[in-house]
VOFI-88086 format. One record per atom (N, C-alpha, C): z, y, x; residue in three letters. Coordinates in steps of 0.1 Angstrom, whole numbers, plus 5000, padded with zeros to 4 digits. Each point is the difference from the previous one (the first is absolute). Example, Ala and Ser with C-alpha at 12.3 -4.5 7.8 and 13.67 -1.06 7.14 Angstrom:
VOFI-88086
507849435132ALA500050124991ALA500050125009ALA499350114996SER500050115009SER500850114992SER
END
This chain:
VOFI-88086
897334220766MET498849885004MET499350095015MET499649985013VAL500150045008VAL498050054997VAL499550115004GLN498850055000GLN499950065014GLN498849945004ILE499250055013ILE498750014997ILE500150145002ASP498150075003ASP499850125012ASP498850044994CYS499850055010CYS498750134996CYS500550024985ASP499350064995ASP499950134999ASP500050085008PHE499750155005PHE499950045011PHE499650095005PRO498650085010PRO500949975013PRO499149895007GLY500849965013GLY500549875002GLY500149954988GLY500949894999GLY498949845004GLY500649895004ASN499349915005ASN500949885003ASN499949914993VAL500649865000VAL499449894991VAL500049885002VAL499849874994VAL501449914995VAL500550014989PHE500849924997PHE500049854997PHE500549915009GLU499949865001GLU500749934991GLU501050045000GLY501049924992GLY501650065001GLY500949944994ILE501549995003ILE500949914995ILE500549945010GLU501049884997GLU501850064999GLU500349984988GLY501850045006GLY500150165006GLY500450015012ASP499850155007ASP499350015007ASP498649935004THR499050015009THR499150054992THR499450095005VAL498850044993VAL498550015014VAL499049914997ARG499249985009ARG498650134999ARG499950085010VAL498950084998VAL499150025010VAL498750044999ARG498950055015ARG499850104998ARG499750095012GLN498950105000GLN498649974993GLN499450074991ASP498550014998ASP499350095009ASP499149855008GLN499050055013GLN499150104991GLN499449954989ARG498650054996ARG499050015007ARG499650085007ASP498550005002ASP500150015019ASP501649965006THR500250035011THR499949845004THR498749945008LEU499649875000LEU500349965014LEU499950095010GLN500049935015GLN501249955005GLN501250074995TYR501049925005TYR501250054987TYR501549925005MET501250044995MET499950125001MET500750084987TRP500550175002TRP501349984992TRP500550104999PHE501850004992PHE500250094989PHE498850084997TYR500950094986TYR500349934990TYR501150054992TRP500549974990TRP500950114994TRP500150004986TYR500850104994TYR500050004988TYR501449954993PHE500249964983PHE501250015000PHE500149994984ARG501350034993ARG500649894996ARG501350044994VAL500549884993VAL501150054989VAL499749934990ARG500950054989ARG500749844993ARG501350054994GLY500649904993GLY500849925010GLY500450065010ALA500849925014ALA501050065001ALA500850084988ALA501050085005ALA501549904999ALA500550015014GLY501449935000GLY499749885008GLY498649975002ARG499749855007ARG499750075016ARG500349865008LYS499449975010LYS499049925002LYS498850065004LEU498749915003LEU499550025014LEU499549875003ARG499449965016ARG498250014996ARG499650105005PHE498549985000PHE499349985012PHE499449915000GLU499149915009GLU498550014997GLU499150035017PHE498450024998PHE499849925008PHE498449984997SER499649905006SER500050025015SER499650105004ASP499450075013ASP501350085008ASP499950015012PRO501450125005PRO499550135001PRO500550044984VAL499450144995VAL501450115005VAL501249944998VAL501050135002VAL500550035013VAL500150135001GLY500350065011GLY501450015007GLY500050045010VAL500950015009VAL501650024993VAL499650094992ARG501350074992ARG500149974986ARG499149904996GLY500349924987GLY499050094995GLY500049974983PRO499250104992PRO500450124998PRO499450124997GLY500150074994GLY500650034985GLY500850054995VAL500749994987VAL500050134995VAL499850014987SER500350134992SER500249954987SER500950124996LEU500750004989LEU499850094988LEU498850085003ASP499750094992ASP498150025000ASP499949924996GLY498349964995GLY499450025015GLY500149965008GLY499450015016GLY500050175004GLY500850074994TRP500050175011TRP501050005010TRP501049924998SER500849975014SER500449875009SER500150005010TRP500149855006TRP500850025008TRP500749885005ARG500849925009ARG499749865005ARG500349995015TRP499349875002TRP501649895000TRP499949884995LEU500849954995LEU500849905011LEU499450005009GLY500349975012GLY499749865010GLY499649985009ALA500049875008ALA500949894995ALA501650044999GLU500549894995GLU499649944983GLU499050054991SER499849964991SER499249864997SER499649995011GLY499249875001GLY499049995015GLY498949954996ASP499149965014ASP499050084999ASP498849935005GLU498650065002GLU499149964986GLU500649904994ARG499349924983ARG500850014991ARG501550055005SER500550024984SER501450135001SER500350044991PHE501450074995PHE500649954989PHE501750055004THR500549984986THR500650164998THR500249994982TYR500550144994TYR501049954990TYR501050105003ALA500849964986ALA499850164993ALA499449974990PHE499750124985PHE500850054996PHE500350145000PRO501250084993PRO499849974985PRO501150054990VAL499850004988VAL498950134999VAL499850095006GLU499450094995GLU499450055014GLU498750035000PRO498850024990PRO499849884996PRO498750014988GLU499749884998GLU498949955007GLU499450105009GLU498849955005GLU500150035015GLU499649905008VAL500250035015VAL499049985007VAL499150065008ARG499049995008ARG500149975015ARG499049945005PHE500449915012PHE498450015008PHE499750025013SER499250005004SER500049985018SER499049985006VAL500049995015VAL500450085006VAL499550184993GLY500450095007GLY500950104988GLY499150145005MET501050124987MET498850044997MET499349934986PRO498550064999PRO499850154995PRO498850055003TYR499650125000TYR498850014989TYR499950044987THR498450014996THR500250174994THR498749994991GLN499950134997GLN501350074994GLN500649954992ARG501150104996ARG500550075011ARG500149905007ASN500950085015ASN499850145004ASN498649965002TRP498950145005TRP500250124988TRP500249974988GLU499650094992GLU501650084999GLU501049895003ARG501350074997ARG500050085017ARG499650015009LEU499750035011LEU499350144998LEU499049984993VAL498850134996VAL501250104993VAL500649944988ALA500650054995ALA500950115000ALA500649945013SER501550085005SER499850105010SER498450045002CYS499350075009CYS499150114990CYS500149994989ALA499450084989ALA500150144997ALA498750065010GLY500650134999GLY499550095012GLY500549895014ASN500450015011ASN498150055006ASN499850115002PRO498650025008PRO499249945014PRO501149934998HIS499649935019HIS499649824995HIS500049994989LEU499549834998LEU499150024987LEU499149945003ARG498750044985ARG499449874999ARG500849904987PRO499549854998PRO498450014994PRO499649895002GLY498550034991GLY499949815001GLY498250004995THR499449874996THR499449985012THR500249885008LEU498649935013LEU499349984993LEU499549894989CYS499049924994CYS500849964988CYS499049894997ARG500749884988ARG499849885010ARG500849924995SER500149865006SER499149914993SER500049905003ARG498849874998ARG500450024983ARG501450024995LYS500349934987LYS500150124994LYS499750125003GLY499950134994GLY501250105003GLY501349975007ARG501050075002ARG499950115012ARG500950084994GLN499850115008GLN500650015017GLN499550045007VAL500349955013VAL500750155006VAL501449995002GLU500650135004GLU499150035012GLU500450145005TRP499750055011TRP501050145000TRP500350085011ALA500550115004ALA500050095012ALA499750094998GLU499750115012GLU501850065001GLU500450045009PHE500950045005PHE500350065010PHE501050095005GLY500250085010GLY499350155003GLY499350025005CYS499050135002CYS498549974989CYS500250034990ILE499349954989ILE499350154996ILE500850115001GLN499650134993GLN498250065007GLN500149985013ARG499250025012ARG499549905007ARG498950025007GLU499549905012GLU501050015011GLU500349854998PRO501449985015PRO499649995011PRO500850025009ALA499749945018ALA500049905001ALA500249904991HIS500149885002HIS499949934989HIS499349834999ARG499949924991ARG500949905002ARG500349914992VAL500749885001VAL499549904988VAL499749905000LEU499649924988LEU501149895002LEU500949944988LEU500849904997LEU499549904988LEU500449875007THR499649894988THR500849914998THR500349944991ALA500649925000ALA499749924987ALA500449815000ARG499949914994ARG498249954997ARG499650025009HIS498549895005HIS500249914998HIS501349905004HIS500449934991HIS501650014993HIS499449954988CYS500850074988CYS501149985000CYS500649855004CYS501449965001CYS501150055010CYS499650105009GLU500350075010GLU501150144998GLU500749944986MET500750134993MET501050095009MET500849945015MET500750095005MET499550115010MET498450014999ALA499450095004ALA499850124995ALA500049974987SER500250114991SER501050074997SER501249955004TYR501350085002TYR499850095016TYR499749945010ALA499450115010ALA498950084996ALA499050014991LEU498850124999LEU501550094993LEU501049934989GLU500450144995GLU500750065009GLU500749975012GLY501050065009GLY498950125003GLY498949965005ILE498850105007ILE500050104991ILE499649994988ILE500150094989ILE501250075000ILE501449954997GLU501150054999GLU500250095014GLU499950005011ALA500050085011ALA498950085000ALA499049974994THR499350155005THR499950114989THR501249954989LEU500350094989LEU501150085001LEU500849945011ALA501050045001ALA500450145005ALA501250084997ASP500250135008ASP500649995011ASP499449955010ASP500649995013ASP498950045013ASP500150005012GLU499150055008GLU498949905000GLU500249844999THR498849945000THR499049994992THR500550014985GLY499650044987GLY498850135002GLY501150145002ARG499450135001ARG498449985009ARG500349925013TRP498949985007TRP499149934999TRP500049874988LEU498749934998LEU499850104986LEU500750044996ARG499150114987ARG499350115003ARG500650025012GLU498750145009GLU499049935007GLU499949885005ASN499249945007ASN499449894996ASN500149904991VAL499249874998VAL500049984987VAL498849984998GLY499749954986GLY499749854996GLY501149934995PHE500249864998PHE498849954986PHE499749905002LEU499249924992LEU500649844998LEU500349984987ALA500749885002ALA499849914986ALA499249885004ALA499549894989ALA501049935000ALA501349994992PRO501549894997PRO499249874997PRO499049974991PHE499749874998PHE498849975000PHE499649945014ALA498350015005ALA499549854994ALA501249944995ASP499749894987ASP500449994988ASP499850104990LYS500950034986LYS499949914993LYS498849924998ASP500349874990ASP500949925004ASP499949965018GLY501049895002GLY501150055000GLY500750134998VAL501350055005VAL500549954979VAL499250064993GLU500349974986GLU500049884994GLU499349895005ASP499749894994ASP500849905009ASP500750045011GLY501149945009GLY499649895005GLY498250075005ASP499549885010ASP500949995012ASP499449875010GLN500449995017GLN499250145003GLN498650014999GLY499050065005GLY499649955013GLY500949975012LYS499849975013LYS499049875000LYS499150005006GLY499149885002GLY499750004984GLY499550094992ARG499149984991ARG498749955000ARG499649954991ASP498549925001ASP498850084993ASP498950025006PRO499649965015PRO500550095010PRO500850124999HIS500350055007HIS501150114994HIS501250065008ASP500950064995ASP499350165007ASP500850094992HIS499750145000HIS500150035014HIS500849975009ASN500150065015ASN498849935004ASN499349924997ARG499149985007ARG498450024995ARG500250094990ASP498850054990ASP499350105011ASP500850065008TYR499150075009TYR499149945012TYR500049864996ALA498749955011ALA498749974993ALA499950024986ALA498950004995ALA499750084988ALA499250014992PRO499650054991PRO501450004988PRO500150124994CYS501749984993CYS499749934989CYS501249894999LEU500049954986LEU500950074993LEU501350085006TYR500950084992TYR499750174997TYR500250024989PRO499650154998PRO501250075008PRO501049965005GLU501050055004GLU499750045016GLU499849895004VAL499550055015VAL498950055003VAL498949994988GLN498450095002GLN500650124997GLN500950074994ALA500650144997ALA500750035015ALA500749955005ILE500850035011ILE499150005014ILE499049934996ARG499050005017ARG499250154996ARG499950034986GLN499150114996GLN500850135006GLN501350004996ARG500850105001ARG500250015016ARG500349905007ALA500149995015ALA498850065007ALA499049994997ARG498450045004ARG500050174997ARG500650034987GLU499950144995GLU501250105018GLU500749924999TRP501350075008TRP499649995017TRP499449944999ALA499749935016ALA499750115006ALA499150105000GLY499550115005GLY500750124996GLY501249974995ARG500750144993ARG501749985009ARG500249955009GLY501049995004GLY500949864998GLY499349894997LEU500949894997LEU500449915011LEU501450065003ARG500649945013ARG500249835000ARG500649964993PHE500349854999PHE500449964986PHE500049825000HIS500149934990HIS501349944999HIS501049994990LEU500949895005LEU499749924986LEU499949895002ASP500049884987ASP501249935002ASP500950014989LEU501349935001LEU499749894991LEU500949895009HIS499949844994HIS501549945005HIS500249914991CYS501149885006CYS499849915006CYS500649955013PRO499549845001PRO500449894994PRO500349905001GLY500749884999GLY501350024996GLY500749904991ILE501650014997ILE501149965012ILE499449945007ARG501349955010ARG499249945016ARG500650045009GLY499849975012GLY499250075011GLY499649985011VAL499650075008VAL498650064997VAL500250165003HIS498550094993HIS500549994983HIS501050044995HIS500249974989HIS501350084998HIS500850035010GLU501150054997GLU500350105009GLU498850065006GLU500150135007GLU498950094993GLU500150125003ILE499050114995ILE499050005015ILE498650024997TYR499149985010TYR498750064994TYR499450025012PHE498450074999PHE499149895003PHE499049984994VAL499049875001VAL499050065007VAL500149955015GLY498850025011GLY498750024993GLY498950095005LEU498450024993LEU499849925015LEU498649954995PRO498749955012PRO499450155005PRO500250084991ASN499750135008ASN501050045009ASN499849995011LEU501250065011LEU500250175003LEU498950044996GLU500050175002GLU500749994988GLU500049984990ALA500650044989ALA501449954999ALA500149875004TRP501549935003TRP501050095008TRP499450065009SER500850075014SER500450144991SER499150064990ARG500950114991ARG500749954993ARG500049904994ALA500849934993ALA501349985007ALA500149935011GLU501150015007GLU500450135003GLU499850085002ALA500750135004ALA500750064988ALA499450004988PHE500650014986PHE501449884998PHE499849925004ALA500949884998ALA501550045010ALA499550055010ALA500850065013ALA500950074992ALA499450154995THR500450094994THR501249924989THR499449934990LEU501349984989LEU501049895008LEU499849955012GLU500849965003GLU501750085006GLU499250135004ARG500550115006ARG500850084987ARG499649994993VAL500650104987VAL500649944990VAL499949875004ALA500449924984ALA501549994999ALA500750044990ARG501350054999ARG500649854987ARG499749984989GLY500149944991GLY500749895002GLY500149914991PRO500849875000PRO499349885007PRO498349994997LEU499349915003LEU499750045016LEU500149905012PRO499550055012PRO498749945002PRO499550085004TYR498749975006TYR499950005019TYR499049915004ARG499549995016ARG498849985002ARG499850075010VAL498550005003VAL499349855002VAL501349955011ARG499749865003ARG499849924990ARG500250014988ASP499949904989ASP498850004992ASP498950145009ASN499049974994ASN499349875004ASN498449974996LEU499449895000LEU498850055001LEU499150025014PRO499349975004PRO498949924996PRO498750055002TYR498849914996TYR500049895011TYR499649884992GLY499749905009GLY501849885003GLY500850044994GLU501449965001GLU500549954985GLU500249875002ASP500649954990ASP499249994988ASP500150074986TRP498849964990TRP499250105001TRP500250095005ASN499450135003ASN498750005009ASN498849904997THR499349935007THR498450024992THR500450044987GLU498749994991GLU498750085003GLU498949964997GLY498950055009GLY500050144997GLY499250035015GLU499550155005GLU499250074994GLU499650144999PRO498650044991PRO498849945006PRO499549954987ALA498549965003ALA499550075002ALA498549975010PRO499250115004PRO499450054989PRO499749954987SER499750084989SER500550144994SER501549995010GLY500850114996GLY501250014990GLY499849864990GLU501049884994GLU501650055009GLU500950004994TYR501150015002TYR501149904992TYR501449935006ARG500649924996ARG501150034988ARG500450185001ASP500750014992ASP500250184997ASP500750064991ALA500050134996ALA500350105014ALA501149965007SER500250035015SER499250005009SER499349884999ASP498750015011ASP498850094997ASP500049994990TRP498650084992TRP500450185000TRP501350044998MET500650155001MET499650055015MET500349905010ALA500250045012ALA498450025004ALA498949904996ALA498850055004ALA499750114996ALA500350074989LEU499650134996LEU499750135010LEU499250045000THR499750135013THR501350124995THR500350045010GLN500950105000GLN501449944999GLN500149914990VAL501449925001VAL500649965007VAL501350015007TRP500749965012TRP500249855001TRP500849964990PHE500049854999PHE500349974984PHE499949874993GLY500749914989GLY501049955005GLY501049974995ALA501049915004ALA500949944985ALA500349855003THR500449954992THR501549985004THR500950014991ILE501750005001ILE500749914995ILE500749915002GLU500449924992GLU501449984998GLU500450054986VAL501649974997VAL500849944997VAL501049925004PRO500449844995PRO500550034983PRO500049884995TYR500549994987TYR501150015001TYR501149955007ALA501450015000ALA500650005014ALA499549995011ASN501049995012ASN498950075012ASN500750125003ALA499350075013ALA501249965014ALA499749925008LEU500850015009LEU501649984997LEU500349934989GLY501249994994GLY500450114994GLY499550114993ALA500250094993ALA499049964985ALA501450024990GLU498950004989GLU499350054995GLU498749944996VAL498850124992VAL500249984983VAL500350114995ASN500150014986ASN498950104998ASN500450084985ALA499350104996ALA500350135008ALA501350035002GLU500350095005GLU500250035016GLU500049885007SER499850015015SER498450025007SER499549944988ALA498249985002ALA499650185000ALA501150074988ARG499050124998ARG500550095010ARG501449945005ALA500450105015ALA499049995012ALA499249855003PHE499149975007PHE499150104998PHE499250054986GLY499150034999GLY500350185007GLY501150034996ARG500350175003ARG499849965018ARG500549915006ASP500049985015ASP498550025003ASP499049944992LEU498649985003LEU499750174999LEU500250084990ALA499650124998ALA500550105010ALA501449965008THR500550075011THR499249965016THR499449874994ALA498850005012ALA499150075000ALA499149994988ILE498850084998ILE500250135001ILE501050064996ARG500250135007ARG499950055012ARG501049915011GLU500150015013GLU498749975006GLU499449884994HIS498949965009HIS498750104997HIS499650084990LEU499350074995LEU500250145010LEU501250084996ALA500850115007ALA499649975017ALA499949895005THR499950005016THR498749985004THR499049944990ALA498849965001ALA499050165001ALA500450094989SER499650104999SER500550155006SER500749925009ALA501450165009ALA498850055010ALA
END
């Protein structure tokens, strides 16, 4: 008997029924009320040897089909565009294993972070810790890495998962950490000069519960910077950023993912700021990234989305000092050069495949750009 569920960390699906070999499912939007969003992640058991077609109510399947895992969600591959369309996919189940998982992307939850930290155990250049407790009482992870044994020349703040469904950004964050700890020229320079702070799960409850997160009612975590904080993670990030602002905090990178297909969803880009001085500085960093990038995922400055274009028109800073998102808030901190949001696609970057390893490789490119940008600025 075919069993479909999402009873595991990050899981999300509503099972609507099965007729013959056709399964009807939909994403569970929960408290995302503003618009249709697309996050889903479920497992299928009891389908060994069968070929099933999965049909969604909404267009929520990405350009490379679903992510598929045969080892309980540890490793993933794309099933491929030929497996279906934006509302469906078909899969021929092998005899083994008993369980197969499917997702809109390649999920990354607390256990992935724990595996990364365990792989670095004993490394004096990475210090994991707890940022705070979430609203549901979960431990919210935090890590310092790089130059952490003494006061660094520069500090960089990294955040991810303000929108909890945007999991591919987490692999890029891993790549930055890996590059900083690597025994090469870039790693050695970063460990000598840069103290990083990383908040891998800015919406920890959403990541573990399998929420959409984007557009959460009454506002999501990335919009919590415009008002008294609803979320402990944001309150703690703001506090740490303020503490660091006068101690060499150069800039903040907030890692996101866009939509799943179409223009501005299939290329890597920075999101322009209303603060034009900060945006100019962010563009200088972006130019460095384009120049030094060597990984499989292409990045072009011309793909950036300046403020005022396309969807990037949401409100400017209010006279009261309120801000529209994390990067806008960070950019306004005294002595901080800029805050920047970078979008890492779910599956496709100018035709190149985005997956766990290629996203990590892009993170290594970001680390190289951080080194080059800071070395030039301090020369």
